[in-house]
C-alpha positions in Angstrom: 0.0 0.0 0.0 1.4 3.3 -1.0 1.9 6.1 1.5 -0.8 8.4 0.1 -3.4 5.7 0.3 -2.3 4.8 3.8 -2.6 8.4 4.9 -6.1 8.7 3.4 -7.4 5.5 5.1 -5.9 6.8 8.4 -7.8 10.1 8.1 -11.0 8.3 7.3 -10.6 6.0 10.3 -9.9 9.0 12.5 -13.1 10.7 11.4 -15.1 7.5 12.2 -13.5 6.5 15.4 -12.9 9.8 17.2 -16.6 10.9 17.5 -17.4 7.3 18.8 -14.7 7.5 21.3 -15.7 10.9 22.5 -19.3 9.7 22.8 -18.2 6.6 24.9 -16.2 9.0 27.2 -19.3 11.2 27.7 -21.3 8.1 28.8 -18.8 6.9 31.2 -20.6 6.5 34.6 -19.0 7.8 37.8 -19.9 7.5 41.5 -19.2 10.9 43.2 -16.4 10.5 45.8 -13.3 12.2 47.1 -10.2 11.7 49.2 -10.4 13.4 52.6 -7.4 15.5 53.7 -6.2 16.4 57.2 -6.1 19.8 59.1 -9.6 20.9 57.8 -8.5 21.1 54.2 -11.0 20.5 51.3 -11.0 17.1 50.0 -9.3 16.0 46.8 -12.0 15.2 44.1 -9.5 14.3 41.5 -10.8 14.1 37.9 -14.4 14.5 39.0 -13.9 18.3 39.7 -13.2 19.5 36.1 -16.0 17.3 34.7 -18.6 18.7 37.1 -17.4 22.3 36.8 -17.6 22.1 33.0 -21.4 22.0 33.3 -21.7 24.4 36.3 -22.0 21.9 39.0 -21.4 22.5 42.6 -19.5 20.5 45.2 -17.2 23.1 47.0 -16.9 26.8 47.5 -13.3 27.3 46.6 -13.1 30.9 47.7 -11.4 30.0 50.9 -14.2 31.7 53.0 -15.3 29.9 56.1 -18.8 29.2 54.9 -20.9 26.0 55.0 -23.8 25.1 52.6 -26.2 22.8 54.4 -28.0 20.3 52.3 -30.2 17.3 53.1 -31.5 14.4 51.1 -35.1 13.4 51.6 -36.1 10.1 50.1 -38.7 9.2 52.7 -39.8 10.5 56.1 -38.7 8.9 59.4 -40.1 11.4 61.7 -37.1 13.8 62.2 -37.6 16.4 59.5 -39.8 18.6 61.6 -37.2 18.7 64.5 -34.6 19.6 61.8 -36.7 22.5 60.5 -37.4 23.7 64.0 -33.6 23.8 64.7 -32.9 25.6 61.4 -35.6 28.1 62.1 -34.4 28.8 65.7 -30.8 29.1 64.5 -31.7 31.1 61.4 -29.9 28.8 59.1 -30.7 28.3 55.5 -30.7 24.8 53.9 -31.5 22.9 50.7 -33.7 19.8 50.8 -33.4 17.5 47.9 -36.7 15.5 47.6 -38.0 12.5 45.7 -41.4 11.8 44.3 -42.2 9.5 47.2 -41.4 12.2 49.7 -43.4 15.0 47.9 -46.4 12.7 47.6 -46.3 11.5 51.2 -45.2 14.7 53.1 -46.8 17.7 51.4 -47.1 19.6 54.7 -43.3 19.3 55.3 -42.6 20.4 51.7 -44.9 23.4 52.3 -43.1 24.3 55.5 -39.7 24.0 53.8 -40.8 26.6 51.3 -42.5 28.8 53.9 -39.4 28.8 56.1 -37.3 30.0 53.1 -35.4 26.9 52.3 -34.4 25.7 48.8 -36.2 22.6 47.6 -34.1 20.6 45.2 -34.8 17.9 42.8 -33.6 14.3 43.8 -35.8 12.6 41.0 -39.1 11.0 41.1 -38.2 7.4 41.6 -34.5 7.5 42.5 -33.0 5.9 39.3 -29.6 5.8 38.0 -29.6 8.8 35.6 -26.8 7.4 33.5 -29.1 4.6 32.4 -31.9 6.9 31.3 -32.6 8.6 27.9 -32.9 12.4 27.9 -36.7 11.9 27.7 -36.8 9.6 30.8 -34.5 11.9 32.7 -36.7 14.9 31.9 -39.8 13.1 33.0 -38.1 12.1 36.3 -37.3 15.8 37.0 -40.4 17.3 35.7 -42.7 15.1 37.8 -41.0 16.4 41.0 -41.1 20.0 39.9 -44.8 19.9 39.0 -45.7 18.3 42.3 -43.7 20.7 44.3 -45.4 23.5 42.4 -48.8 22.1 43.3 -47.9 22.2 46.9 -45.9 25.5 47.2 -47.0 27.5 44.2 -43.3 27.8 43.3 -42.2 26.2 39.9 -38.6 27.3 40.1 -36.5 24.4 41.0 -33.0 24.7 39.6 -30.8 22.4 41.7 -30.6 18.6 41.3 -28.8 15.9 43.2 -28.4 12.7 41.3 -29.5 9.5 43.1 -26.6 7.8 44.7 -24.3 10.5 43.4 -24.1 8.6 40.1 -23.3 10.8 37.0 -21.6 11.0 33.6 -20.7 13.8 31.4 -23.8 13.1 29.4 -26.1 13.4 32.4 -24.5 16.6 33.5 -25.0 18.0 30.0 -28.6 16.9 29.9 -29.3 18.4 33.3 -27.7 21.7 32.2 -29.9 21.7 29.1 -33.0 21.1 31.1 -32.1 24.1 33.4 -30.6 22.3 36.4 -27.5 22.7 38.3 -25.9 19.5 39.8 -25.2 19.7 43.4 -22.6 17.2 44.9 -20.9 17.6 48.3 -17.5 17.9 50.0 -18.4 16.6 53.3 -20.6 13.6 54.2 -20.5 10.4 56.4 -22.6 7.2 56.7 -25.8 8.6 58.3 -28.6 7.0 56.2 -28.7 3.6 57.8 -31.6 3.9 60.3 -30.8 0.5 61.9 -27.3 1.6 62.7 -27.5 5.0 64.4 -24.6 5.8 66.7 -25.7 8.6 68.9 -25.7 12.3 68.2 -22.1 12.8 69.2 -21.0 10.5 66.3 -22.8 12.8 63.8 -21.5 15.9 65.5 -17.8 14.7 65.6 -18.0 13.5 62.0 -18.9 17.0 60.9 -16.6 18.8 63.2 -13.6 16.6 62.3 -14.0 17.0 58.6 -15.2 20.6 58.3 -13.3 22.9 55.9 -13.9 26.3 54.3 -16.5 26.2 51.6 -18.0 22.9 52.6 -21.1 21.6 50.9 -22.4 19.4 53.6 -24.7 16.4 52.8 -26.9 15.0 55.6 -29.9 12.7 55.5 -33.1 13.6 57.4 -33.9 10.0 58.2 -31.0 10.0 60.8 -32.0 10.5 64.4 -28.3 11.3 65.2 -28.5 14.3 62.7 -31.6 15.6 64.2 -30.1 15.6 67.7 -26.7 16.9 66.6 -27.8 19.7 64.3 -28.1 22.4 67.0 -24.8 21.8 68.8 -23.1 21.4 65.4 -24.4 24.8 64.2 -23.3 26.4 67.5 -19.8 25.0 67.4 -19.3 25.9 63.7 -20.3 29.5 64.4 -17.9 29.5 67.3 -15.2 28.5 64.9 -16.0 31.4 62.6 -18.1 29.7 60.0 -21.3 31.2 58.5 -24.2 29.3 57.0 -25.3 30.3 53.5 -27.7 29.0 50.8 -26.9 27.5 47.4 -28.3 30.7 45.9 -25.5 32.6 47.7 -23.0 30.2 46.2 -24.3 30.8 42.7 -24.4 34.6 43.2 -20.8 34.5 44.2 -19.9 32.9 40.9 -21.4 35.7 38.9 -20.1 38.7 40.9 -16.5 39.6 41.4 -17.2 41.3 44.7 -17.2 39.6 48.0 -20.6 41.1 48.8 -21.3 38.7 51.7 -18.4 39.7 53.8 
């Protein structure tokens, strides 16, 4: 085979293979995770950071400010959300609650109170599926059903934050969410708190947060945890003593678009 023909076939192969390779990379599934660091330093999220940031996702406020963004996942109700809401109201702390279809249908009064107390209601999907296995149409349906149900209860149709079930994502699902008007919210601080049969006492939850806290933390907690409900008040008090302020995800996004530190 002469050199010219070989070069021609190579170019044709590149045109065929490269898009397929890129598409395969876009569909690679990841499970959100990170490597914790000592001395209250933000964790190392490795390659996940640039992928998430490419589509405007949130996982850490890298400004260096001593701020905390409190988020809760609500798949079902275990009887502790009201106590959590009472504590947040007493302490004047904003939070974001990521709710599923089951939660919205079964706990409309709690959804209504979250909105009335000024908290953000985020989308955790209708049936808690793996987004990476859904088509765009299916993913849109999962998110739209939650949005419409929340609107029925609260009158507010503006839900812009999404937390993918189990923290599973791909570049494709990040892109699809972005096209649908959603911002992915991951986290930089979490611990095993969702096992209702293995609660370890409020001090365990308290120490898990205090020992891992770092500037700009996006903290993930689950409302099914009795430990979290008991630890939340002391946790907030201690973090404030250490100079931390609690802000909302909307504050986070506002900081992105303004060069001024208007919150200081």
